N, C-alpha and C positions, 0 to 999 in steps of 0.2 A: 505492499500499499504506499502510496506514493502522502509528505505530508508535509508539512510546511511550521514552522512555530513562532509564532508576532507576540508583540506585545499585547498583554490581556484590556480590552477593549471594555469602560461602563458600559458600553449599548450592547456587550453582552449579557449582560449579568443577571439578566432573567436565566438566561440559556446552560454557564458556570453556574446558577444553584438546582438549578435542576440535574445538571449532572454531577454536583455533589449530591444530592438526594439517593438517585439511581444505585451511583458507584456506591453508598455507602449503608445503603439499603442489601446490597448484596451480602452482603454478612449477616444475616438473620437474626438482624438483633430485635430482643421484643419490641414489641411497637411500643410500650409504654418508654421503654429508653429511645427509638426513633425520635417523639414529640415533643423528647427534650433535648436531645443532641442536637438534630437540626439546625436547631435556632441557633445554635454556637459556632456552625461551622459559613455561616451564609456570609458570601463576602457583599461586603459592601463600597462603594463608592472611594470613598480616601483609604481603605485597606488598596484597593489598585493603583494608586494616589502615594500610596505611601511604602509601598513595598514593591521588587519586581516579580513583575507576574507575567504570564505566559500562559498562550491557548495553544493547542495544535487544531491542524487546518487539515482536513482530508483535500482526499481532488477535489471532490461538492465546495468548499470552504464549508464544512459543518464543520465545530465544535469536536474536537474527542475524546479531547483532552484535555487540563486543564493543569497545571500549575505555580508554585510564592515558593520564596524566596525571602525570608524575617528574616533585616540584620540590623541587631544593635547592637552594642560595649560592649556586651558580656558574650552575645553568643549570634551565630549565626543558623536560624534551620530551617529547613527544607518544608514550609506550613503546611502546605499542602501538593500535594498532585492525588487527579483523581483520572482514572480515565471510564468514560464509558461502559460498560458491564459490559454487552457484544463482542469488544476487543481487547476486554482482560486475555495478556496473555498473548500477544500480537509482538509485545515492540512497543510499546509505544511507553510504557512506564521507565523503564530504559533508558528511550532515547529521551527521553523528560531530563531523566538523572541525569546523562552525560552532561547534557545542556547545562542543568544545573552544579556540576563537575567544575566544565569549560568556565562557565562564571563567575565561581568558584576564583577559583585563579586569576586571570584576570580584573578580580577585585581585590586581592590579596588575602584571602581570608585562608586562614591556615586550618579551622576545623573546620566540619558543618556536622552540624546533629536533627534528627528528625524521631517524632511521638508516633511512631505510627499504631494505626489500629494494631492488636495482638494479630488478628488473621495474618493483617500484611509482611508484619516483621520474618517470614523468612527469606522473603523481595529481597530487601534490602544490604542482608544478612552475608546472600549469596551475590550481591556487588559490592563486597567490602567494607559495609559496617557492623561496627563490632556492637553488642552490649555490652553498657557503659557498669549494668548492675542500679541504679539511677531510676525506679518506679516512681511513674507520678497518676495517682487517684483520677478518675473522673471527676470531670465538674458535674456530673450529673449522677446524685443518691443511689447508691445500687449498682453504674457503670463500670462498667474494666479497671483495670489497671494497666499503666500504660508505661511500656521499658525505653527510655534511653539510648538511641543507635545515638554514636560518636563512627566519623571518620578523617581520618588527618592527613590531609589533603600535602 
């Protein structure tokens, strides 16, 4: 599949948030958890303006993935990586991560962290991230415990 990566556009936020909801729902979370978790993942215009946000588009210029990096003085996070569910496993996630790693090197960042949904942690470990042993509880009561993963560049 031929794709292109572009800076995320505020005009795409409805499609981006829909893609996030579909992708997050793929993991068969309990309905009550999703009802509380999905609003926490909503991408707003200010987020796109203040972070490194990207869309992956297919040949028909349709959104097939969204990813973002949030850089703070303390840490640089791969904050979002969402692929449309029917294309998970086709290499789009790897393509997004490779793009982020190039961006990180260009920016002079030496470390990158990610806090993946537990079912996605194996994907990042295969890409070279390692488990720091640090755990972060869900912001949703009764939600999962998230592992902090890290890669040194």
